[in-house]
SERO-511716 format. One line per field, with one value per residue: x, y negated, z of N, C-alpha, C, O in turn; residue in one letter. Coordinates in steps of 0.05 Angstrom, whole numbers, plus 5000, padded with zeros to 4 digits. Atoms other than C-alpha are relative to their C-alpha. Last residue first. Layout:
N
nu: (X | ...)
nv: (Y | ...)
nw: (Z | ...)
cau: (X | ...)
cav: (Y | ...)
caw: (Z | ...)
cu: (X | ...)
cv: (Y | ...)
cw: (Z | ...)
ou: (X | ...)
ov: (Y | ...)
ow: (Z | ...)
residuo: (A | ...)
***
This chain:
110
nu: (4994 | 5019 | 5002 | 5018 | 5025 | 5013 | 5014 | 5023 | 5029 | 5002 | 4995 | 5031 | 5007 | 5023 | 5028 | 4991 | 4989 | 5032 | 5008 | 4995 | 5003 | 5017 | 4983 | 4978 | 4985 | 4994 | 4986 | 4995 | 4972 | 4998 | 4990 | 4998 | 5017 | 4995 | 5029 | 5007 | 4996 | 5027 | 5012 | 5014 | 5027 | 5021 | 5008 | 4999 | 5026 | 5012 | 5002 | 5015 | 5031 | 4997 | 4999 | 4982 | 4978 | 5007 | 4995 | 4973 | 4988 | 5002 | 4986 | 4979 | 5008 | 4988 | 4969 | 4985 | 5007 | 5018 | 5028 | 5011 | 5025 | 5011 | 4989 | 5013 | 5039 | 4991 | 5015 | 5032 | 5013 | 4984 | 5011 | 5020 | 5000 | 4983 | 5010 | 4975 | 5001 | 4968 | 5008 | 5010 | 4990 | 4978 | 5017 | 5004 | 4978 | 4979 | 5010 | 4997 | 4968 | 5006 | 5007 | 5029 | 5027 | 4992 | 5018 | 4999 | 4982 | 4996 | 5022 | 4986 | 4978 | 5012)
nv: (4964 | 4985 | 5002 | 5016 | 4980 | 4979 | 5008 | 5023 | 4984 | 4995 | 5017 | 5001 | 4984 | 5016 | 5006 | 5039 | 5014 | 4996 | 5023 | 5024 | 4994 | 5020 | 5021 | 4993 | 5007 | 4980 | 4985 | 5020 | 4988 | 4960 | 5006 | 4972 | 5005 | 4972 | 4981 | 4991 | 5023 | 4995 | 4967 | 5017 | 5023 | 4980 | 4994 | 5014 | 5009 | 4976 | 4998 | 5035 | 4995 | 5027 | 5027 | 5006 | 4967 | 4978 | 5012 | 4998 | 4972 | 5004 | 5025 | 4987 | 4977 | 5001 | 5005 | 4979 | 4984 | 4961 | 5004 | 5012 | 4997 | 4993 | 5019 | 5029 | 4996 | 5020 | 5026 | 5018 | 4998 | 5021 | 5023 | 4988 | 5011 | 5016 | 5012 | 5015 | 5012 | 4991 | 4965 | 4992 | 5007 | 4983 | 4980 | 5011 | 4996 | 4964 | 4977 | 5022 | 4992 | 4968 | 4992 | 4978 | 5013 | 5009 | 5009 | 5009 | 5016 | 5026 | 5009 | 5002 | 5012 | 5021)
nw: (5021 | 5016 | 5035 | 4999 | 4998 | 5023 | 5020 | 4993 | 5005 | 5043 | 5014 | 5004 | 5006 | 5021 | 4987 | 4986 | 4980 | 4971 | 5010 | 4994 | 4965 | 4993 | 4998 | 4978 | 5025 | 5007 | 4977 | 4983 | 5011 | 4986 | 4966 | 4986 | 4987 | 4981 | 5011 | 5017 | 5019 | 4988 | 5012 | 5034 | 4998 | 5008 | 5029 | 5017 | 4999 | 5000 | 5012 | 5005 | 5000 | 5007 | 4977 | 4990 | 4998 | 4964 | 4987 | 5008 | 4996 | 4971 | 4984 | 4999 | 4978 | 4982 | 4994 | 4996 | 4966 | 5013 | 5000 | 4976 | 4990 | 5036 | 5019 | 4998 | 5023 | 5031 | 5002 | 4983 | 5023 | 5033 | 5000 | 5007 | 5021 | 5004 | 5011 | 5016 | 4984 | 4987 | 4983 | 4969 | 4983 | 4995 | 4981 | 4973 | 4973 | 5002 | 4977 | 4975 | 4991 | 4993 | 4974 | 4997 | 4997 | 4978 | 4992 | 5021 | 5002 | 4971 | 5010 | 5031 | 5005 | 4983)
cau: (4364 | 4356 | 4414 | 4403 | 4434 | 4492 | 4494 | 4492 | 4548 | 4587 | 4575 | 4584 | 4660 | 4669 | 4680 | 4736 | 4728 | 4690 | 4764 | 4803 | 4757 | 4752 | 4794 | 4758 | 4689 | 4626 | 4609 | 4612 | 4604 | 4527 | 4527 | 4541 | 4529 | 4578 | 4553 | 4603 | 4598 | 4602 | 4664 | 4680 | 4657 | 4711 | 4765 | 4764 | 4753 | 4818 | 4849 | 4839 | 4852 | 4926 | 4947 | 4962 | 4909 | 4856 | 4893 | 4885 | 4810 | 4805 | 4830 | 4779 | 4723 | 4760 | 4763 | 4695 | 4653 | 4685 | 4694 | 4774 | 4793 | 4861 | 4888 | 4846 | 4865 | 4941 | 4914 | 4906 | 4967 | 5010 | 4956 | 4977 | 5043 | 5049 | 4997 | 5035 | 4986 | 4989 | 4915 | 4926 | 4972 | 4931 | 4871 | 4923 | 4944 | 4872 | 4856 | 4913 | 4901 | 4828 | 4848 | 4892 | 4924 | 5004 | 4997 | 5061 | 5088 | 5015 | 5020 | 5088 | 5060 | 5005)
cav: (4798 | 4723 | 4703 | 4695 | 4770 | 4740 | 4680 | 4712 | 4757 | 4703 | 4666 | 4729 | 4727 | 4668 | 4705 | 4741 | 4816 | 4840 | 4805 | 4867 | 4915 | 4885 | 4937 | 4992 | 4959 | 4976 | 4911 | 4873 | 4942 | 4944 | 4863 | 4863 | 4788 | 4763 | 4704 | 4649 | 4615 | 4701 | 4707 | 4622 | 4650 | 4713 | 4671 | 4636 | 4686 | 4725 | 4659 | 4648 | 4739 | 4734 | 4788 | 4824 | 4877 | 4824 | 4784 | 4840 | 4849 | 4771 | 4777 | 4839 | 4796 | 4748 | 4790 | 4811 | 4747 | 4726 | 4642 | 4638 | 4692 | 4679 | 4650 | 4689 | 4755 | 4718 | 4726 | 4791 | 4812 | 4782 | 4818 | 4900 | 4873 | 4864 | 4913 | 4969 | 5021 | 5074 | 5058 | 4983 | 4991 | 5024 | 4979 | 4918 | 4964 | 4988 | 4914 | 4872 | 4919 | 4895 | 4827 | 4832 | 4757 | 4780 | 4828 | 4855 | 4866 | 4881 | 4942 | 4960 | 4959 | 5004)
caw: (5240 | 5274 | 5316 | 5395 | 5408 | 5369 | 5410 | 5476 | 5465 | 5442 | 5512 | 5546 | 5533 | 5553 | 5625 | 5599 | 5608 | 5550 | 5506 | 5538 | 5513 | 5433 | 5409 | 5437 | 5388 | 5425 | 5451 | 5387 | 5341 | 5369 | 5360 | 5297 | 5269 | 5239 | 5194 | 5182 | 5251 | 5284 | 5252 | 5276 | 5348 | 5333 | 5315 | 5381 | 5429 | 5402 | 5411 | 5482 | 5481 | 5456 | 5484 | 5422 | 5417 | 5429 | 5365 | 5316 | 5343 | 5330 | 5269 | 5247 | 5257 | 5217 | 5158 | 5172 | 5180 | 5114 | 5105 | 5113 | 5055 | 5026 | 5095 | 5133 | 5096 | 5108 | 5183 | 5190 | 5147 | 5197 | 5254 | 5234 | 5236 | 5309 | 5318 | 5295 | 5331 | 5278 | 5269 | 5274 | 5218 | 5173 | 5186 | 5157 | 5107 | 5073 | 5087 | 5052 | 4995 | 4992 | 4997 | 4939 | 4937 | 4952 | 4889 | 4875 | 4946 | 4972 | 4916 | 4939 | 5007 | 5008)
cu: (4973 | 5006 | 4976 | 4997 | 4972 | 4973 | 4995 | 5003 | 4967 | 4988 | 4996 | 4987 | 4964 | 4986 | 4988 | 4976 | 5004 | 5011 | 4968 | 4983 | 4998 | 4998 | 4996 | 5020 | 5025 | 5027 | 5002 | 5009 | 5011 | 5029 | 5009 | 4999 | 4991 | 4976 | 5007 | 4978 | 4987 | 4983 | 4970 | 4994 | 5005 | 4968 | 4973 | 5001 | 4992 | 4968 | 4991 | 5000 | 4985 | 4960 | 4991 | 5004 | 5024 | 5021 | 4999 | 5006 | 5025 | 5000 | 4991 | 5029 | 5024 | 4989 | 5011 | 5033 | 5021 | 5004 | 4995 | 4967 | 4981 | 4961 | 4987 | 5007 | 4988 | 4980 | 5012 | 4992 | 4969 | 4984 | 5013 | 4983 | 4972 | 4988 | 5003 | 4978 | 5026 | 5004 | 5029 | 5000 | 4996 | 5023 | 5030 | 4984 | 5003 | 5028 | 5002 | 4966 | 5006 | 5026 | 4996 | 4994 | 4980 | 4964 | 4993 | 4971 | 5000 | 5024 | 4996 | 4973 | 5013 | 5020)
cv: (4998 | 5031 | 5010 | 4996 | 4966 | 5011 | 5032 | 4997 | 4997 | 5021 | 5010 | 4970 | 5007 | 5018 | 4983 | 4990 | 4972 | 4986 | 4998 | 4976 | 4986 | 5005 | 4973 | 4973 | 5006 | 5019 | 5027 | 5016 | 4974 | 4999 | 5030 | 4997 | 5030 | 5006 | 5026 | 5027 | 5007 | 4969 | 4991 | 5025 | 4987 | 4976 | 5022 | 5005 | 4975 | 4990 | 5024 | 5010 | 4959 | 5000 | 4974 | 4983 | 4985 | 5009 | 5005 | 4982 | 4999 | 5026 | 4999 | 4983 | 5012 | 5010 | 4982 | 5000 | 5019 | 4998 | 5038 | 5000 | 5000 | 4990 | 5003 | 4982 | 4970 | 5013 | 4983 | 4973 | 4995 | 5007 | 4977 | 4959 | 5009 | 4999 | 4969 | 4974 | 4980 | 4985 | 5009 | 5026 | 5004 | 4994 | 5020 | 5030 | 4984 | 4991 | 5016 | 5019 | 5002 | 5012 | 5027 | 5005 | 5020 | 4997 | 4987 | 4990 | 4980 | 4979 | 4964 | 4984 | 4992 | 4974)
cw: (4989 | 4984 | 4991 | 4957 | 4990 | 5009 | 4984 | 4976 | 4999 | 5000 | 4967 | 4989 | 4999 | 4982 | 4968 | 5004 | 5005 | 5021 | 5014 | 4998 | 5019 | 5049 | 4997 | 4994 | 5020 | 4991 | 5003 | 5033 | 5023 | 4998 | 5018 | 5029 | 5013 | 5015 | 5013 | 4998 | 4968 | 4981 | 4997 | 4984 | 4980 | 4997 | 5001 | 4966 | 4968 | 4994 | 4975 | 4953 | 4999 | 4995 | 4997 | 5016 | 5006 | 5002 | 5042 | 5031 | 5002 | 5015 | 5023 | 5011 | 5010 | 5020 | 5032 | 5000 | 5004 | 5025 | 5005 | 5004 | 5028 | 4992 | 4960 | 4980 | 5007 | 4985 | 4975 | 4997 | 5013 | 4994 | 4982 | 4995 | 5001 | 4972 | 4993 | 5006 | 4995 | 5018 | 4998 | 4999 | 5028 | 5020 | 4991 | 5021 | 5027 | 5022 | 5002 | 5023 | 5024 | 4996 | 5008 | 5026 | 5000 | 5004 | 5022 | 4997 | 4967 | 4979 | 5006 | 4982 | 4980 | 4990)
ou: (4965 | 5020 | 4969 | 4983 | 4948 | 4957 | 4973 | 4992 | 4949 | 4976 | 4983 | 4965 | 4952 | 4967 | 4965 | 4957 | 5010 | 5000 | 4955 | 4980 | 4979 | 4990 | 5007 | 5034 | 5025 | 5030 | 4996 | 5031 | 5031 | 5038 | 5019 | 5015 | 4969 | 4964 | 4993 | 4966 | 4965 | 4964 | 4956 | 4987 | 4987 | 4949 | 4962 | 4995 | 4972 | 4954 | 4993 | 4978 | 4963 | 4944 | 4998 | 5020 | 5039 | 5033 | 5011 | 5015 | 5033 | 5009 | 5010 | 5043 | 5034 | 4997 | 5032 | 5048 | 5035 | 5024 | 4980 | 4962 | 4967 | 4948 | 4985 | 4991 | 4975 | 4976 | 5014 | 4970 | 4949 | 4966 | 5002 | 4969 | 4973 | 4973 | 4986 | 4965 | 5047 | 5023 | 5026 | 5004 | 5008 | 5034 | 5044 | 4994 | 5019 | 5029 | 5013 | 4967 | 5010 | 5015 | 5001 | 5007 | 4955 | 4955 | 4974 | 4967 | 5014 | 5020 | 4997 | 4977 | 5025 | 5019)
ov: (5016 | 5032 | 5029 | 4984 | 4969 | 5019 | 5041 | 5017 | 5013 | 5029 | 5002 | 4972 | 5016 | 5012 | 4976 | 5004 | 4959 | 4964 | 4978 | 4966 | 4980 | 4992 | 4957 | 4963 | 4988 | 5043 | 5036 | 5019 | 4982 | 5014 | 5036 | 4988 | 5034 | 4988 | 5045 | 5035 | 5000 | 4974 | 4988 | 5020 | 4973 | 4979 | 5034 | 4988 | 4974 | 4994 | 5024 | 5018 | 4953 | 5000 | 4955 | 4964 | 4997 | 5005 | 5001 | 4996 | 5007 | 5023 | 5003 | 4996 | 5008 | 5003 | 4986 | 5012 | 5015 | 4993 | 5053 | 4988 | 5016 | 4977 | 4989 | 4970 | 4956 | 5011 | 4958 | 4963 | 4988 | 4997 | 4956 | 4952 | 5008 | 4980 | 4952 | 4967 | 4984 | 4998 | 5034 | 5038 | 5015 | 5014 | 5016 | 5038 | 4987 | 4998 | 5020 | 5027 | 5022 | 5034 | 5038 | 5019 | 5016 | 5002 | 4999 | 4993 | 4961 | 4957 | 4946 | 4966 | 4971 | 4965)
ow: (4974 | 4963 | 5005 | 4941 | 4987 | 4993 | 4977 | 4964 | 4995 | 4980 | 4948 | 5002 | 4979 | 4968 | 4964 | 4997 | 5025 | 5023 | 5020 | 5021 | 5033 | 5068 | 4981 | 5011 | 5037 | 4989 | 5026 | 5044 | 5036 | 5014 | 5039 | 5045 | 5022 | 5026 | 5005 | 4979 | 4960 | 4966 | 4976 | 4961 | 4971 | 4982 | 4982 | 4949 | 4954 | 4974 | 4950 | 4946 | 4992 | 4976 | 5011 | 5014 | 5021 | 5023 | 5063 | 5050 | 5024 | 5038 | 5038 | 5026 | 5032 | 5042 | 5043 | 5015 | 5024 | 5039 | 4991 | 5025 | 5040 | 4976 | 4940 | 4966 | 4992 | 4961 | 4971 | 4997 | 5001 | 5008 | 4974 | 4976 | 4976 | 4967 | 4987 | 4986 | 5008 | 5029 | 5002 | 5021 | 5045 | 5028 | 5011 | 5042 | 5045 | 5046 | 5024 | 5046 | 5037 | 4996 | 5030 | 5042 | 5001 | 5026 | 5032 | 4973 | 4959 | 4969 | 4990 | 4966 | 4981 | 4967)
residuo: (H | D | M | L | L | I | R | E | R | I | Q | D | F | H | S | E | R | R | L | D | D | L | D | P | D | R | M | L | L | H | Y | D | D | F | G | C | D | I | A | K | N | L | A | V | L | A | Q | K | R | R | Q | N | L | C | L | S | C | A | L | N | Y | L | I | T | P | D | Q | P | A | L | R | V | L | K | R | D | V | K | L | G | E | V | H | D | G | R | R | M | Y | N | A | S | L | V | Q | L | A | E | V | Y | K | P | D | R | R | V | I | K | R | M)
***
């Protein structure tokens, strides 16, 4: 996947697979680098912003993760069940501001 991304650094789908591979292997630092590139390429994509929040949380950057998660919601992220069950966000759910994020999604029209 890295070869494909080197040939086409703006290939969003390849970057998403690369990020997922890094995260699955536990290489959260490299995964975060790729997720940041993805946000630069697609700054309004709610899934990409959500994944950035997960990467930030896994890299112990909880305040930045809260900001990214709020932006994901602003851009349309509304998967309450994923938000509440995703193990990548376990640490974030302990933050006092997480309740506000949870409430924001609950108040969205589905």
